[in-house]
SERO-4910 file (N, C-alpha, C, O; in steps of 0.05 Angstrom, whole numbers):
BEGIN
 pado doro    nc1    nc2    nc3   cac1   cac2   cac3    cc1    cc2    cc3    oc1    oc2    oc3
  Met    A  -2049   -496   -574  -2045   -522   -587  -2020   -520   -604  -2016   -500   -618
  Lys    A  -2004   -540   -604  -1980   -540   -620  -1980   -566   -636  -1983   -588   -626
  Glu    A  -1976   -563   -662  -1976   -585   -681  -1957   -578   -703  -1959   -557   -716
  Met    A  -1938   -596   -709  -1919   -592   -730  -1904   -566   -729  -1899   -553   -749
  Gly    A  -1897   -557   -705  -1882   -532   -702  -1898   -507   -704  -1886   -485   -704
  Val    A  -1924   -508   -705  -1940   -484   -707  -1957   -481   -682  -1970   -500   -674
  Thr    A  -1956   -458   -670  -1971   -453   -646  -1998   -440   -653  -1998   -420   -668
  Phe    A  -2019   -451   -643  -2046   -440   -648  -2056   -430   -621  -2060   -445   -602
  Val    A  -2060   -404   -619  -2071   -393   -594  -2095   -375   -602  -2091   -355   -616
  Asn    A  -2118   -383   -593  -2142   -367   -598  -2161   -373   -576  -2175   -393   -576
  Lys    A  -2163   -355   -557  -2180   -359   -534  -2209   -354   -540  -2227   -363   -525
  Lys    A  -2215   -339   -562  -2243   -333   -568  -2256   -356   -582  -2281   -360   -580
  Lys    A  -2241   -373   -596  -2253   -394   -612  -2236   -419   -608  -2213   -420   -616
  Pro    A  -2247   -440   -597  -2232   -465   -593  -2225   -478   -620  -2240   -474   -639
  Val    A  -2204   -493   -620  -2196   -508   -644  -2217   -530   -648  -2222   -546   -630
  Asn    A  -2228   -531   -672  -2247   -553   -678  -2233   -573   -696  -2210   -570   -703
  Ser    A  -2247   -594   -704  -2235   -616   -719  -2226   -607   -747  -2206   -616   -756
  Ser    A  -2241   -589   -760  -2232   -580   -786  -2207   -563   -784  -2189   -565   -802
  Thr    A  -2204   -547   -764  -2179   -531   -759  -2156   -550   -754  -2134   -547   -765
  Phe    A  -2161   -570   -737  -2140   -589   -731  -2131   -604   -756  -2108   -609   -760
  Asn    A  -2151   -612   -772  -2144   -627   -797  -2128   -610   -816  -2110   -619   -829
  Phe    A  -2135   -584   -817  -2119   -566   -834  -2090   -564   -824  -2071   -567   -840
  Ile    A  -2087   -561   -798  -2060   -560   -787  -2045   -586   -793  -2021   -585   -801
  Lys    A  -2058   -608   -788  -2045   -634   -792  -2038   -639   -821  -2016   -650   -827
  Asp    A  -2055   -631   -840  -2051   -638   -868  -2038   -616   -884  -2025   -623   -905
  Asn    A  -2040   -591   -877  -2032   -570   -894  -2009   -553   -884  -2000   -534   -898
  Ile    A  -1999   -558   -860  -1976   -544   -850  -1953   -563   -851  -1952   -583   -837
  Leu    A  -1933   -556   -868  -1911   -574   -873  -1885   -560   -867  -1883   -535   -867
  Thr    A  -1864   -575   -861  -1837   -564   -858  -1822   -571   -883  -1830   -588   -899
  Ile    A  -1799   -558   -886  -1782   -564   -909  -1774   -593   -909  -1773   -606   -930
  Thr    A  -1769   -604   -886  -1763   -633   -883  -1785   -650   -894  -1781   -670   -907
  Asp    A  -1811   -643   -887  -1834   -658   -897  -1834   -659   -928  -1841   -680   -939
  Ile    A  -1826   -638   -940  -1827   -636   -969  -1803   -650   -982  -1805   -664  -1002
  Thr    A  -1779   -646   -971  -1755   -656   -983  -1751   -686   -979  -1737   -699   -995
  Arg    A  -1762   -697   -958  -1759   -726   -953  -1782   -743   -962  -1784   -767   -955
  Ser    A  -1799   -731   -978  -1822   -746   -988  -1830   -736  -1016  -1816   -718  -1026
  Asn    A  -1851   -747  -1027  -1861   -738  -1052  -1884   -717  -1049  -1899   -712  -1067
  Lys    A  -1885   -705  -1025  -1908   -687  -1019  -1910   -664  -1038  -1932   -657  -1046
  Leu    A  -1888   -651  -1045  -1889   -629  -1064  -1900   -637  -1091  -1917   -623  -1102
  Ser    A  -1892   -659  -1101  -1902   -670  -1126  -1932   -676  -1123  -1948   -670  -1142
  Glu    A  -1940   -687  -1101  -1969   -693  -1097  -1985   -667  -1096  -2007   -666  -1108
  Ile    A  -1975   -647  -1083  -1989   -621  -1082  -1992   -609  -1109  -2014   -601  -1117
  Leu    A  -1970   -608  -1124  -1970   -596  -1151  -1989   -612  -1169  -2003   -600  -1185
  Asn    A  -1989   -638  -1167  -2008   -654  -1183  -2037   -648  -1176  -2055   -649  -1193
  Gln    A  -2042   -642  -1150  -2068   -635  -1141  -2077   -609  -1155  -2101   -605  -1160
  Tyr    A  -2059   -591  -1161  -2065   -565  -1173  -2069   -568  -1204  -2079   -549  -1216
  Ala    A  -2061   -590  -1215  -2061   -593  -1244  -2089   -594  -1255  -2106   -609  -1246
  Gly    A  -2095   -578  -1276  -2119   -580  -1291  -2144   -566  -1280  -2163   -563  -1294
  Lys    A  -2143   -557  -1255  -2166   -543  -1244  -2157   -524  -1222  -2137   -528  -1209
  Glu    A  -2173   -503  -1219  -2167   -484  -1198  -2177   -495  -1171  -2199   -507  -1169
  Thr    A  -2160   -493  -1151  -2168   -502  -1124  -2159   -481  -1104  -2139   -467  -1108
  Ser    A  -2174   -478  -1083  -2168   -459  -1062  -2151   -472  -1040  -2146   -460  -1019
  Glu    A  -2142   -497  -1044  -2126   -511  -1024  -2099   -497  -1021  -2085   -492  -1041
  Val    A  -2091   -491   -997  -2066   -478   -992  -2050   -495   -972  -2060   -510   -956
  Tyr    A  -2023   -492   -974  -2005   -506   -956  -1986   -485   -945  -1975   -468   -960
  Ile    A  -1982   -486   -920  -1963   -469   -906  -1937   -485   -902  -1937   -507   -891
  Ile    A  -1915   -473   -912  -1889   -487   -910  -1871   -470   -892  -1868   -446   -896
  Gln    A  -1859   -483   -873  -1843   -470   -853  -1815   -482   -852  -1812   -506   -854
  Asn    A  -1795   -465   -848  -1768   -474   -845  -1765   -487   -818  -1774   -476   -798
  Asn    A  -1753   -510   -816  -1749   -524   -791  -1733   -508   -771  -1739   -509   -747
  Lys    A  -1713   -494   -780  -1694   -481   -762  -1701   -451   -757  -1693   -440   -737
  Asn    A  -1716   -439   -775  -1724   -411   -772  -1754   -409   -774  -1765   -408   -796
  Arg    A  -1767   -407   -752  -1797   -407   -751  -1809   -382   -765  -1833   -382   -771
  Asn    A  -1793   -361   -769  -1802   -338   -783  -1801   -341   -813  -1813   -325   -828
  Ala    A  -1788   -361   -823  -1786   -366   -851  -1809   -384   -859  -1808   -409   -858
  Val    A  -1831   -371   -866  -1856   -385   -872  -1867   -375   -899  -1866   -351   -905
  Gly    A  -1877   -393   -915  -1889   -386   -941  -1914   -402   -946  -1921   -420   -931
  Val    A  -1928   -394   -967  -1953   -408   -974  -1950   -419  -1002  -1942   -405  -1020
  Leu    A  -1958   -443  -1006  -1960   -456  -1032  -1989   -456  -1040  -2006   -467  -1026
  Val    A  -1995   -443  -1063  -2023   -440  -1071  -2024   -445  -1101  -2005   -440  -1116
  Asp    A  -2047   -454  -1110  -2052   -458  -1139  -2049   -432  -1154  -2059   -411  -1145
  Leu    A  -2035   -432  -1176  -2028   -408  -1192  -2054   -394  -1201  -2055   -369  -1199
  Glu    A  -2073   -408  -1212  -2098   -396  -1221  -2113   -383  -1198  -2124   -361  -1201
  His    A  -2113   -396  -1175  -2127   -385  -1152  -2113   -359  -1143  -2126   -340  -1136
  Tyr    A  -2086   -360  -1142  -2071   -336  -1134  -2076   -313  -1154  -2079   -290  -1145
  Ala    A  -2077   -319  -1180  -2082   -298  -1200  -2110   -286  -1195  -2113   -262  -1198
  Arg    A  -2129   -302  -1189  -2156   -292  -1183  -2157   -275  -1158  -2170   -254  -1158
  Leu    A  -2142   -283  -1138  -2140   -267  -1113  -2127   -240  -1119  -2136   -219  -1108
  Leu    A  -2106   -240  -1136  -2094   -214  -1143  -2113   -196  -1158  -2114   -172  -1153
  Lys    A  -2129   -207  -1176  -2149   -191  -1190  -2170   -180  -1171  -2179   -157  -1174
  Leu    A  -2178   -196  -1152  -2197   -186  -1132  -2185   -163  -1115  -2198   -143  -1110
  Gln    A  -2160   -166  -1107  -2146   -146  -1092  -2145   -120  -1109  -2150    -98  -1098
  Glu    A  -2138   -122  -1134  -2137    -99  -1152  -2164    -86  -1154  -2166    -61  -1154
  Ala    A  -2185   -101  -1157  -2212    -90  -1160  -2220    -75  -1134  -2232    -54  -1136
  Ile    A  -2213    -87  -1111  -2220    -73  -1086  -2205    -47  -1083  -2216    -27  -1075
  Glu    A  -2179    -48  -1090  -2163    -23  -1088  -2173     -2  -1108  -2174     21  -1101
  Gln    A  -2180    -11  -1132  -2191      8  -1152  -2217     20  -1142  -2222     44  -1145
  Ala    A  -2234      4  -1130  -2260     14  -1120  -2255     34  -1097  -2269     54  -1095
  Ala    A  -2236     28  -1079  -2230     46  -1058  -2219     72  -1068  -2226     94  -1059
  Asp    A  -2201     71  -1088  -2190     95  -1100  -2212    112  -1113  -2213    136  -1110
  Glu    A  -2230     98  -1128  -2252    112  -1141  -2270    125  -1120  -2279    148  -1124
  Tyr    A  -2276    111  -1099  -2293    122  -1078  -2280    147  -1065  -2293    167  -1061
  Met    A  -2254    145  -1059  -2240    168  -1048  -2239    191  -1067  -2241    215  -1060
  Tyr    A  -2235    185  -1093  -2235    206  -1114  -2262    220  -1115  -2264    245  -1116
  Gln    A  -2284    204  -1113  -2311    216  -1114  -2316    234  -1089  -2328    255  -1091
  Ile    A  -2306    225  -1066  -2308    241  -1042  -2293    267  -1045  -2303    289  -1039
  Ala    A  -2268    265  -1055  -2252    290  -1059  -2265    308  -1079  -2265    332  -1076
  Leu    A  -2276    296  -1101  -2289    312  -1121  -2314    327  -1110  -2319    350  -1117
  Ser    A  -2329    313  -1093  -2353    325  -1081  -2346    347  -1061  -2362    365  -1056
  Arg    A  -2321    346  -1050  -2313    366  -1030  -2295    388  -1042  -2286    405  -1027
  Lys    A  -2289    387  -1067  -2269    405  -1078  -2276    435  -1075  -2258    451  -1073
  Asp    A  -2301    441  -1074  -2309    470  -1071  -2315    477  -1042  -2322    500  -1036
  Asp    A  -2314    458  -1024  -2319    463   -996  -2297    480   -984  -2274    478   -991
  Lys    A  -2304    497   -965  -2285    513   -952  -2272    497   -929  -2285    482   -915
  Ala    A  -2245    499   -927  -2231    485   -906  -2239    496   -879  -2238    521   -875
  Thr    A  -2246    479   -861  -2254    488   -834  -2233    481   -813  -2236    488   -790
  Val    A  -2212    466   -821  -2191    458   -803  -2165    470   -813  -2159    468   -836
  Ser    A  -2151    483   -795  -2125    495   -803  -2104    474   -807  -2106    452   -796
  Leu    A  -2084    481   -823  -2062    462   -828  -2047    456   -802  -2039    433   -798
  Ser    A  -2044    475   -785  -2031    470   -759  -2046    450   -742  -2034    434   -728
  Asp    A  -2073    451   -743  -2089    431   -728  -2085    403   -740  -2084    384   -725
  Val    A  -2084    402   -766  -2080    376   -779  -2053    364   -772  -2051    340   -765
  Val    A  -2033    381   -773  -2006    371   -766  -2004    363   -737  -1992    343   -730
  Glu    A  -2017    379   -720  -2017    373   -691  -2031    347   -685  -2021    332   -667
  Asp    A  -2053    341   -698  -2068    317   -693  -2057    293   -708  -2064    270   -701
  Gly    A  -2040    297   -728  -2030    275   -744  -2006    262   -732  -1994    270   -712
  Asp    A  -1998    240   -745  -1975    224   -737  -1950    232   -753  -1934    215   -759
  Phe    A  -1948    257   -760  -1926    267   -776  -1919    296   -768  -1935    309   -754
  Ser    A  -1896    305   -776  -1888    332   -770  -1891    349   -794  -1894    339   -817
  Leu    A  -1890    375   -790  -1892    394   -812  -1868    390   -831  -1871    393   -855
  Glu    A  -1845    384   -820  -1821    380   -836  -1825    355   -854  -1817    356   -878
  Glu    A  -1837    334   -844  -1843    310   -860  -1862    317   -883  -1859    308   -905
  Leu    A  -1882    334   -876  -1901    342   -896  -1888    358   -918  -1893    353   -942
  Ile    A  -1872    377   -911  -1858    393   -931  -1839    377   -948  -1838    380   -972
  Ser    A  -1823    359   -935  -1804    343   -950  -1819    324   -969  -1808    317   -990
  Gly    A  -1843    315   -962  -1858    297   -979  -1870    311  -1003  -1879    297  -1021
  Leu    A  -1872    337  -1003  -1883    351  -1026  -1867    346  -1051  -1879    347  -1073
  Asn    A  -1842    341  -1049  -1825    336  -1072  -1832    309  -1086  -1827    306  -1109
  Asp    A  -1845    291  -1071  -1852    265  -1081  -1880    264  -1094  -1887    244  -1106
  Val    A  -1895    286  -1091  -1922    287  -1101  -1921    292  -1132  -1909    312  -1140
  Glu    A  -1935    275  -1147  -1937    280  -1175  -1965    290  -1181  -1985    278  -1173
  Leu    A  -1966    313  -1194  -1992    325  -1201  -2000    318  -1229  -1984    317  -1248
  Asp    A  -2026    311  -1232  -2037    306  -1258  -2040    332  -1273  -2048    352  -1262
  Glu    A  -2033    332  -1298  -2035    356  -1314  -2060    357  -1331  -2062    371  -1351
  Asp    A  -2081    342  -1322  -2106    340  -1338  -2121    366  -1336  -2143    368  -1348
***
């Protein structure tokens, strides 16, 4: 399906009316914004309350030049959620490493390098970038 310069291809799930309405109402080109009061309308919609409404803005001449206009408070909340998820993942990995710190290594370094997507030279050169905690 093609609407306003955006191609939608999803063979697993057909486009329904709510998807179509999002495409029709929330995907805009620079021309749509500059030749109308649409940007002012969107910003006024964001005034005074958090909303999850997003708009995708695309350059008319460069289809790869795409951005998202989103409510500032909503974006700040999304960033906080992302930080919380990353912190939880870091803490989980730290706890796994802590629980394994006294385990004996059963895989040789050469096996790790052989099975990995890196070379021994990359590993050695990367050692200079590692910062050790002095705790």
